[in-house]
Each structure stands twice: as structure tokens, then as C-alpha cells.
C-alpha positions as CSV (number, residue, x, y, z in Angstrom):
1,F,18.4,1.0,-3.6
2,D,16.8,3.9,-5.1
3,A,12.8,2.4,-4.1
4,L,14.0,2.1,-0.3
5,S,15.5,5.7,-0.5
6,E,12.0,7.2,-1.9
7,L,10.3,5.7,1.5
8,N,12.7,7.2,3.5
9,Q,11.9,11.1,2.5
10,D,10.1,13.4,5.0
11,R,6.7,13.6,2.8
12,E,3.6,12.5,2.8
13,L,2.8,8.8,2.2
14,R,0.9,9.1,-1.2
15,Q,3.6,11.1,-2.4
16,G,6.1,8.9,-0.8
17,L,4.8,6.0,-2.3
18,S,4.2,7.3,-6.1
19,S,7.6,8.3,-5.9
20,M,8.9,5.0,-4.6
21,L,6.8,2.6,-7.3
22,P,8.9,3.2,-10.4
23,H,12.1,2.6,-8.8
24,L,10.4,-0.5,-7.6
25,L,9.1,-1.6,-11.1
26,A,12.4,-1.0,-12.6
27,A,14.6,-3.2,-10.0
28,L,11.6,-5.8,-10.4
29,E,11.7,-5.5,-14.3
30,M,7.7,-5.2,-14.2
31,D,5.5,-2.8,-15.9
32,T,2.6,-1.8,-13.5
33,G,2.5,-1.7,-9.5
34,A,-0.2,-0.6,-6.9
35,V,0.2,0.0,-3.4
36,F,-3.2,-0.6,-1.3
37,V,-3.0,0.7,2.3
38,R,-5.2,-0.4,5.1
39,R,-7.2,2.3,6.7
40,D,-8.9,-0.1,9.8
41,T,-10.0,-3.4,9.9
42,R,-12.5,-3.3,6.8
43,T,-10.9,-0.7,4.5
44,V,-7.9,-1.2,2.2
45,E,-7.4,1.5,-0.5
46,L,-5.5,2.2,-3.2
47,L,-2.6,4.8,-2.6
48,A,-0.5,4.5,-5.4
49,V,-0.2,3.0,-8.7
50,H,2.3,3.4,-11.8
51,G,2.1,2.0,-15.2
52,P,-0.3,0.9,-17.7
53,T,-2.9,-0.6,-15.5
54,H,-5.8,-2.3,-16.6
55,K,-8.4,0.6,-15.5
56,R,-7.3,4.1,-16.6
57,G,-7.7,6.8,-13.6
58,Y,-9.4,7.2,-10.5
59,P,-11.7,6.3,-8.7
60,Y,-10.2,3.0,-8.0
61,A,-12.1,-0.1,-5.8
62,D,-11.1,-0.9,-2.4
63,L,-9.2,-4.4,-1.8
64,D,-11.8,-6.9,-0.9
65,L,-10.2,-8.7,2.2
66,S,-12.5,-11.4,2.4
67,D,-11.3,-12.6,-1.1
68,P,-9.2,-15.9,-0.6
69,M,-6.2,-14.8,-2.3
70,I,-6.1,-11.6,0.0
71,A,-6.9,-13.8,3.0
72,R,-4.1,-16.1,2.1
73,V,-1.3,-13.3,1.9
74,T,-2.6,-11.9,5.1
75,Q,-2.8,-15.1,6.9
76,H,0.6,-16.7,5.8
77,L,2.2,-13.4,5.6
78,R,3.6,-14.6,2.0
79,L,4.0,-13.3,-1.5
80,V,1.5,-14.9,-3.8
81,E,2.5,-15.1,-7.6
82,L,-0.4,-13.9,-9.7
83,R,-1.1,-15.4,-13.3
84,H,-3.0,-14.4,-15.9
85,D,-5.4,-17.0,-15.9
86,D,-6.4,-16.7,-12.4
87,T,-9.8,-15.2,-11.2
88,L,-8.8,-11.5,-9.6
89,Q,-11.3,-9.6,-7.6
90,P,-12.0,-6.4,-9.2
91,A,-9.5,-4.3,-7.4
92,V,-6.8,-6.2,-8.0
93,R,-7.8,-6.3,-12.2
94,A,-7.9,-3.0,-12.0
95,V,-3.8,-2.2,-11.0
96,V,-2.2,-5.1,-13.3
97,R,-1.3,-4.5,-16.5
98,R,-3.8,-5.5,-19.5
99,G,-2.9,-8.9,-20.6
100,F,-0.3,-9.5,-17.8
101,R,1.8,-12.7,-17.8
102,V,2.9,-12.7,-14.4
103,G,2.8,-10.7,-11.2
104,A,2.7,-10.9,-7.5
105,L,1.2,-10.0,-4.7
106,A,2.7,-8.9,-1.3
107,P,1.8,-8.1,2.1
108,A,3.7,-5.2,4.1
109,V,3.6,-5.8,7.6
110,A,4.2,-3.7,10.6
111,G,4.5,-5.7,14.0
112,H,2.2,-9.0,13.0
113,T,-0.5,-6.9,11.0
114,V,-0.5,-6.3,7.4
115,V,-0.4,-2.5,6.9
116,A,-0.3,-2.7,2.9
117,Y,-0.4,-4.8,0.0
118,V,2.1,-4.3,-3.1
119,I,0.9,-5.6,-6.2
120,V,3.3,-5.7,-9.5
121,S,2.6,-7.1,-13.0
122,S,4.2,-7.5,-16.3
123,S,3.4,-8.2,-19.6
124,H,6.4,-10.5,-20.2
125,S,6.1,-14.1,-19.8
126,G,8.4,-16.2,-17.5
127,P,8.5,-17.0,-13.7
128,F,8.4,-14.3,-11.0
129,T,12.0,-15.4,-9.9
130,L,13.4,-15.7,-6.5
131,D,15.8,-12.6,-7.0
132,R,12.6,-10.3,-7.7
133,A,10.7,-12.1,-4.8
134,R,13.5,-11.3,-2.5
135,T,13.4,-7.6,-3.7
136,L,9.9,-7.1,-3.3
137,A,10.1,-8.7,0.2
138,T,12.8,-6.3,1.2
139,V,10.6,-3.2,-0.1
140,C,7.8,-4.6,1.9
141,E,9.8,-5.0,5.2
142,A,10.4,-1.4,5.0
143,L,7.2,-0.2,3.8
144,G,5.3,-1.7,6.7
145,P,7.2,0.4,9.4
146,V,6.8,3.4,7.4
147,V,2.9,3.1,6.7
148,R,2.7,2.4,10.5
149,S,4.5,5.3,11.4
150,H,2.4,7.6,9.1
151,A,-0.5,6.1,10.8
152,I,0.6,7.2,14.1
153,S,1.7,10.3,13.2
154,V,-2.0,11.3,11.4
155,E,-3.5,9.8,14.7
156,S,-1.3,12.1,17.0
157,Q,-1.7,15.2,15.4
158,R,-5.7,14.1,15.2
159,D,-5.5,14.1,19.0
160,A,-3.2,17.3,19.1
161,A,-5.9,18.8,17.4
162,I,-8.7,17.6,19.5
163,L,-6.8,18.7,22.9
164,H,-6.1,22.1,21.3
165,S,-9.9,22.5,20.7
166,S,-11.1,21.2,24.1
167,Q,-8.7,23.5,25.9
168,A,-10.4,26.5,23.8
169,V,-13.7,25.6,24.6
170,F,-12.6,25.1,28.4
171,H,-10.9,28.6,28.6
172,T,-14.0,29.9,26.7
173,I,-16.1,28.4,29.5
174,S,-14.2,29.7,32.1
175,Q,-14.2,33.5,30.8
176,S,-17.5,33.2,30.5
177,L,-18.1,32.1,34.2
178,D,-15.8,34.8,35.5
């Protein structure tokens, strides 16, 4: 499955997600897709988007975690089908296809924590089928650990830089005392 192989490349997370989305959309027969990644307990920012979205170009708003639909996905860890007549928060509305007929919002989980949200939509009418749901769930299962691993790697690199700076300061102070 091409979408999963794109996630397993050794590259920056934004780049990996951007190259994964077209493959996922093709497999799901969807027009647009987006991945929002959780940065902390309150911030969920758009990291990748593909297709003819409602809003054209950056910047996109962060996902509002207090929105009932997002809260339902977070609480139950399940895919939610999006319909064209749903009231969508601005961040979701911005990344779905203008005039979309069907879509889905799915969580990517690492441990018991939602680390990312995947949104897909299409202008074709018809239900979000069980096969599509399974494919999206499979990608989200792989995506969760990838996002978590990237976050740990970034944190580790930051900690190493702080340690290196502290050692340099200690060395400088030691030399000046000598």
C-alpha cells in the first residue's frame, strides 16, 4: 500500500505526510485530504493538505478541540462521517472540498492519545463505505506511531542541544575560574 510506504520514509514529518496524502486519497477515491497534528494539549495545527480544498493556501486555522465533532472523535477514538449539510468548524471547512458530498474525520492514535486527525472529502455522492473506513483506519493506525516518534525525536534533539549549551557554559565558567 503506497500510502503506508510513504510514511515509512526517513524524512521530515511534513514532507512524509504531504507525499502520503495523494496515495491515500487515490486509495479512498477522495478529492481532498488534510492531516492536523497535535503539538500540545491545546494546539492542533495543519501539517499537510492536498487537493482542491475550500480555502486556497496558507495560513490555515488550528483545529478547535472544543468542537463537539472533534471531541466525539477524541473521546471515542472512531472515524466520524462528514456530510455536506453538517455545520463544520472553520478549520475543517477550510480543508474539505468546496461543495463536498461525503467525507470523514479520523483520529491517529499513539498509546491512548490522539496525536493527529485525518480529514478526507469528495464531491462524489454516496456513503463513506466500510472498505474506505478500513483503509483510512489502517493508515491512521500507522500514522499515530509515526507522529509520536517524530515528536520524541524533536524533543530529544532539543534536549541534546540544551545539554550541549549547558556543557559549553560550564566549560567557559570553569576556564574563567582557573
